[in-house]
N, C-alpha and C positions, 0 to 999 in steps of 0.2 A: 755573196747576197751581203747589203750594205743595212747594218742593224745598228739602233741606240739604246744605251741603257745609263743608269746613274752609275756616277763612281763609286768605287771602292778603294778600301785603302791600298788593295795591291797596286793600282794604278799610278801610285806617285812614281814608281821607276820610269813608266810610260811615259808622264806626263813632264818629269824631268829631260826626255831625248825629246819629246814636242818643242817643251816650249823655248828649247836652243831657235829654234825656227822663227823666232818672234826677233831674234838679235837683238836685242835689249841689253841694258844693262841688270839688271835687277838681278838679285841673286837667288840661286835655288832657295825654297822651300826647303824647311826642319820637317821631319815627322810630323810633331805638336802643331806647326802651321799647316800642313797639309790637312791635316786633320779637321783642327780648329776652324780654317777661313777657307779653303778650297774646295775639300772635297763636298761639302754637303752641297753648294753649287755648280757643280759640273757634270756635263754629262760625255761618255765617250761614244765616240763614232769606233764599230769595227766591221770589216770585212770579213766575210768566212771565219770571225771568230778573232781574227787577227785587229787590235787595235791599231786609227790611223787619222784620227783627229779629237779633239776635247773644245767644248764650248765653256766659258767659266762666266757666267751672269747673278747676277743679284736686283731685287725690286727694290727697287725707294720711292716708296708713294705711288703715284700715277705712272712711273718711268718705269721700264727695265733698262738695266745697266748691263751687256756685253760687254767684259774686262779684258778676256782675251778669248781668241778663237784661232786653232790652229788644224791646218792638216799637212801631215807629213809627204816630203815631196812625192814620194812613190803613189801615192793615192790621190794625188791633184787632178782636177778636170773628169772626176767621176762623181760627182754630185756632193762629196761628202760635206763641204761648205754651205749647200744650199739646206741639204736635208740639217744641218746644225742646227743651223737659220731657224727655219720652220719649227722646228722642235722646239727651240726657246721662246719662239712665239705662241705657241698655245700654253708653254709654263707661264709665261708673263700673262697672257690672257687669262689664265683659271687665280693669276693673285691678283686681277684687277685691275690690271695696268692696261694705259691704252696707248703708249709711246715707248719705244724703243732707243737709245743713245749707244757707241761706241765711238773708240778713236781708235784711227786707222793713220800708217805711214801715208805721207802727203805721194809719194811715190808710188803705191802700191794699186797702179791701176784695175789689175783685174779684180781684187776685191771691192774696188768704190763703183766698178759696175756692176759685180752680185749685190751693191746697196742698193743702186738703183733702182733695179730690177724688183726690188721688195718694198720699194716707195721710199727708202732714208734719202735726205738730202745734207750738202754742207751746211752746216749747224754755225761754227766757227774756228780759227785756227788753233794753234797750242805750239809748245815747243818742249823738248826735254832738255833743259841745260844744265850742265855739270859747272861747279863753281869751287877750286881749291880754298880751303878755308883762309889760308893765311892771302886771300884775296877777296874774302869774304867781308874779314875782318878790318880791310882797309877801304870799305867802304862808307860813305859819309852815311850818318844816323841824323835823328829827330831828338827833339827835349820828349817826346812822346814816351810811352813805353810798354811793353809786352807783356800783357797780362793772361792770366789761366781762364779762358769762356767757362762759364758752370752750364749747365742745362737750361736755364731759363734765356741764355744768350740762342740757342742752337738757331731755332725760327727767325730770328733777326740774321743771325750770321749766317744762313741760308738762304736768307730773302736779298741780302746785300751783295753776295758772291755769286748770285745765281748757280747754287747749288743743287742735287738732289734733296728732295725729303727725307729725312732721317737721317742721312750722311754723317753728320756732323757726331752723333747719339752712336750711329755704328763704330766710328773710327775711334771714338774715346773709350766703347766697351771693348774693342781690340788693345788696347792700351797705348795707343798711338799718343803721342807729345801734342797738345792741341796751343798752340798762342796767337793772341791779337791784338793789334795795336787800336786803341781806341782814343777819338779825339772828340771830347766832347761827350756827347751820345751817337757818334758815328764810330763803325767800326772799318778802318781806315786800310787794315792789312791782314792776312789771314795766312795762319801755316798748319797743316798739317803733318807731322813729322815722326819719321819713323827710323829710329837710331840705328837700325840694324843691317837697314839699306847702305847707306843711309842717304834718303830722299824725302820731300817734303813736297806730297799732293792732296791738295793743290797747293802753291804758292803764289798769293794775289799781295801785291801792293801798289798804293796810289803813288808813290815815288819812289824814287831809287833810293831816297834817305831814308823812309818807311822800309823798306826792303833792307836796307843795313840797320836800321833797328832790329826788326825780326830774325838776322841772321844770326845776331849777336847772341837773341835767346835762345836761340836754339843751338848756338856752338855750346853754350851749357850744358845742354842736352848728349850732346855728341856720343858716341864711344869713346876711349882713350885714344885707339889706333887708329881712327879715322883720320883721311887728307883732306876729302874732299865731301861736297853735298850735292846731290842731284835733286834739282826742282823743278816740277810742271808748273810752267806758266800758262795759264787758259785766256784767251781771249786776246789779252793783253800785248798787242805787238811795240807799242812804244819800252814796256818795261824789259820784254824779251831784248829788245834793241839796247835798252841802257846797261841791261847785265851783258851783254857779249862786250859792250865798249868798255866795260870794267874789269875785262877778264874771262868771263864764262864762255864755258866752249857749247856750241850748240850741237848736242848726239842725234836730236832724230826731233824731225818735223813734222807733227801731225795734226791732223784736222779731226774735229767732232763731227758726227755725222748722226743725223735725229729723225724720226720722221714717227707717223702713228703705226702702230700696230695692224696689220691686214687682217679685216675680218675673217678673210676663208682661205686657211693657209692651202686647202685640197685643190683650191683654183691656180696655186703657184708650183704644185708639185712636178709637173712636166718639165 
């Protein structure tokens, strides 16, 4: 029997085992990060009392963002993913969300088929790039400087870079390093950097020179042993291509899918 429950402290071990199935470069979370950032927003799926999948999601204004959804190999094609998605849909509607969104690997055809059935559609392409710091420091730069944006800048930044409502404040609260490049009264570059990863999500820049300026600022915030930085570039295929031309390695090609939350999930259970 398939059942769902909220995550608990002891689920960290299962989370780590299941997380491997994502096949991404992200480091395993510490116990502290699990309890602070992940556990409160995670739902666990079980079959006969054994955990077989999870979904990690958060609400940002009217949009619910599914950050991770995983079913272990032995439990696939048993409705686990669908059950997790429908559970999240109900949770998000209770939080006054009207839409949901997620990132999926471009080659994950089975997952995209499920999302299509649930009313989601492709919104925009993204890529995860890895760039050695030595190459990052060789990028051209601009005369503009990277600054630390304050809370009063959050709304403008979110509108400029099409981020979810409340995303910047949430990242700041979690201790991420925020840097913005400003030209006059316009924000033309943004990085939300986690030195422990190390990576920036998102990483957006109006040109390769603005990207170089941002990366030099992030280099000052890196951990000493860090040899590279991961960058999640959304929507901007020109920037993706430019960074690859300057030595970045494409690790994952992603797609962002988005749609209205289904008004009646009971009709989708079968």
